C-alpha positions in Angstrom: 137.5 -250.6 -34.6 139.5 -249.4 -31.4 139.5 -253.0 -30.1 140.7 -254.6 -33.3 143.5 -252.1 -33.9 144.4 -252.9 -30.1 144.2 -256.5 -30.8 146.4 -256.2 -34.1 149.0 -254.3 -32.0 149.2 -257.2 -29.5 149.4 -259.7 -32.0 152.2 -258.0 -34.0 154.2 -257.6 -30.8 153.5 -261.1 -29.1 153.3 -263.4 -32.4 156.1 -265.8 -32.5 157.0 -266.7 -36.0 158.7 -269.9 -35.2 156.0 -271.3 -33.3 153.2 -269.8 -35.3 151.6 -268.9 -32.0 151.4 -266.1 -29.3 154.0 -265.8 -26.7 152.3 -266.2 -23.4 155.0 -264.3 -21.4 154.4 -261.2 -23.8 150.7 -261.7 -23.7 151.0 -261.7 -19.8 153.2 -258.6 -19.6 150.9 -256.8 -22.1 147.7 -257.5 -19.7 149.7 -256.7 -16.8 151.0 -253.4 -18.0 147.8 -252.1 -19.3 146.0 -253.2 -16.1 148.5 -251.3 -13.8 148.2 -248.2 -16.2 144.5 -248.4 -15.8 144.6 -249.2 -12.1 146.9 -246.1 -11.6 144.7 -243.8 -13.6 141.7 -244.8 -11.9 143.5 -244.4 -8.5 144.2 -240.8 -9.3 140.6 -240.2 -10.3 139.4 -241.6 -7.0 141.9 -239.7 -5.1 141.0 -236.4 -6.8 137.1 -237.3 -6.1 138.0 -238.1 -2.5 140.0 -234.9 -1.8 136.9 -232.8 -3.2 134.5 -234.7 -1.1 133.4 -233.4 2.4 132.8 -235.4 5.2 129.1 -234.9 4.9 128.8 -236.1 1.6 126.1 -239.1 1.1 127.7 -242.6 0.6 126.9 -242.1 -3.2 129.2 -239.4 -3.4 132.0 -241.2 -4.8 129.9 -242.7 -7.7 128.5 -239.4 -8.4 132.0 -237.7 -8.2 133.2 -240.3 -10.9 130.4 -239.8 -13.1 129.1 -243.3 -12.8 125.5 -242.3 -11.9 124.6 -240.3 -15.1 125.9 -242.8 -17.4 123.7 -244.8 -19.9 123.3 -248.4 -19.3 125.4 -249.3 -22.2 128.2 -246.7 -21.2 128.0 -247.9 -17.6 128.6 -251.3 -18.5 131.6 -250.3 -20.7 133.1 -248.2 -17.9 132.6 -250.7 -15.3 134.3 -253.5 -17.5 137.1 -251.5 -19.0 137.8 -248.8 -16.4 136.5 -249.2 -13.0 138.7 -252.1 -11.5 139.3 -250.4 -8.1 135.8 -248.9 -7.9 134.1 -252.3 -8.7 136.4 -254.0 -5.9 135.1 -251.3 -3.2 132.6 -253.7 -1.8 132.0 -251.6 1.2 131.0 -248.8 -0.8 128.6 -250.8 -2.8 127.1 -252.5 0.4 126.5 -249.4 2.1 124.2 -248.3 -0.8 122.2 -251.4 -0.7 122.0 -251.3 3.2 120.5 -247.8 2.9 117.4 -249.4 1.2 117.4 -253.1 2.5 118.2 -254.6 6.0 121.1 -256.9 6.4 118.9 -260.1 6.6 117.3 -259.3 3.1 120.9 -259.7 1.5 122.7 -263.0 0.8 126.3 -262.1 -0.1 128.0 -265.1 -2.1 131.6 -265.2 -3.3 131.3 -265.3 -7.1 134.4 -267.5 -7.2 132.7 -270.3 -5.3 129.9 -270.6 -8.2 132.8 -271.5 -10.6 134.5 -274.1 -8.3 132.7 -277.5 -9.0 133.5 -278.6 -5.3 131.1 -275.8 -4.1 128.7 -275.1 -6.7 125.9 -277.3 -5.0 126.5 -276.0 -1.6 126.3 -272.2 -3.0 123.0 -272.9 -4.7 121.6 -274.8 -1.7 122.4 -271.6 0.2 120.7 -269.8 -2.2 117.6 -271.7 -2.5 117.5 -271.8 1.6 117.8 -267.9 1.4 114.9 -267.6 -1.2 112.7 -270.0 0.3 112.5 -272.5 -2.7 113.2 -276.1 -2.9 116.6 -276.9 -4.2 115.4 -280.2 -5.9 113.4 -277.9 -8.0 116.0 -275.4 -8.9 118.2 -275.4 -11.7 122.1 -274.9 -10.9 122.9 -275.6 -14.5 121.3 -272.1 -15.4 124.6 -270.5 -14.4 126.1 -272.3 -17.4 123.3 -271.7 -19.7 123.4 -268.5 -22.1 120.7 -266.1 -21.6 118.7 -265.0 -24.7 120.7 -261.8 -24.6 123.9 -263.7 -25.4 125.1 -263.3 -28.8 127.4 -266.3 -29.0 125.4 -268.8 -26.9 127.8 -268.5 -24.0 126.9 -267.6 -20.4 127.4 -263.6 -19.9 126.7 -261.0 -17.5 126.1 -257.4 -18.5 127.1 -258.5 -22.1 130.5 -259.9 -20.9 131.1 -263.3 -22.2 133.1 -265.9 -20.1 134.6 -269.4 -20.9 132.5 -271.5 -18.5 131.8 -275.2 -18.2 129.5 -277.1 -16.2 130.9 -278.8 -13.4 131.4 -282.5 -14.0 
């Protein structure tokens, strides 16, 4: 209901009666305005948490302070998708947590952008296959562009998010 009401407000504000379409500039302004507001709100929350933390707090302190560690899986996905833009981008924070449990040689960091660029998909999947010790010829890179059984729209997704993705030519 909330998302439908929000979408209706945007449609009403950005609908161009003459072209029977939506004004891209209006949609862009709406998106950047909302993103800026959410980012400012999140930064205030992070700054407040950082001010309350002591130097002796463990690396998980920020996630605990933000209340991320106590959320149910469904609420965590929603928070991470809708309200944690800055926190999600704090890669050093997240990697330090992984490195507390695994040595660096057991982690492979791949830029997600590279698996959506047709020119680099094969190279990234070959790199992954080598890392995992599997035969690349036996792997299936098209799996990235195939919906999982959890998808409700037959589109590829991650954590319930759906993307417009097409296999590279």
